[in-house]
N, C-alpha and C positions, 0 to 999 in steps of 0.2 A: 755427340757421339751416337751415331745410329746403330740398330740391330745388326744390320750386314757388317758394317765397320766392326763392330764387337766380334762379331764370329769369325770376321776374316783375322783380325789381331789373334784371335785364342788358336784356330789352325797354323797360322806362322808359326807360334810358341809353340805349338802341341809338336809339328813335324820338326823344328829345328832340336828341339830336346830329343825327340826320337830317333834321329840321326845321332845325337852324341852320345845317347843311350845304348844304343844297338851293338857297338863292338866293347861294353865294358863287360869285363870277366867273361868273355868269351874264349874258348879252349877249343884249339883244331882237334881234328882227328889225329894229325901226327904225334901233337903233344900228350894225348892221350895214349897212344900206342896200340890204338884200336880204328884203323884203316880199314871201312868197309869197302869191298871189292866192289868197282864201278863207280866209285866217288872219288874227287880229289882228296889228298891228304890235308889240304886246307880248309875243307868244310868243316864247320862247325858241330860239337858232339851234341850239344845241348843249348839251345839260344834262352830260355827262360823268358820267351817271349812275352807271354800272359802277364808275369810279374813284373818284367820293363813297362808294359803298356800301362798298367796301372799305376806305376810310380812316377812315369812321364805324364800322366793326366793330372794326378794330384799336384806334381810341382808345375806344371803349365798352368793350372787353374789358380796357384797361388801368383806367380808372376802377371798371368791376366789380369787379376782383380788388382794388383798395385799398380799396373801399368796404365788399366782403365781410370782408376783412382786419380793417377796424375794427371791425365788427359781431361778428365771431367772436372778436376778441381781448377784447373788453369793455372797449374805450378808453372809448367812449361806449355810455350806457346810456338808456333810456327814461327813467328818474329822472334823469338830467341835464336832460333838457328841459321838465320838470314844475316851471316857475316859479310857479303856483298852487297847487303841494302839495295835487292833486286824489288823489295816487295814496298818500299816507300823510295822510288828513284829521285822525288823532288826534294827530299832532306837530307 
């Protein structure tokens, strides 16, 4: 696995985890009962973005380490996912 591939894997995991974490624990202004004039009632009161980014980074690093370990160890190979036998058409 190259350094670029490792960085790409980490970036993909990080952004996926961020998109999953963003709506967790959100409370809209209408739910809180404090709608600020000029904003939609569905706007969040507080996003806790810094806390979520820290948690996403920690979780992403752990997942990245496990996935890279699996790839580097050779436990799973591309050939394992070749269900139509396209990588070895003669066999």
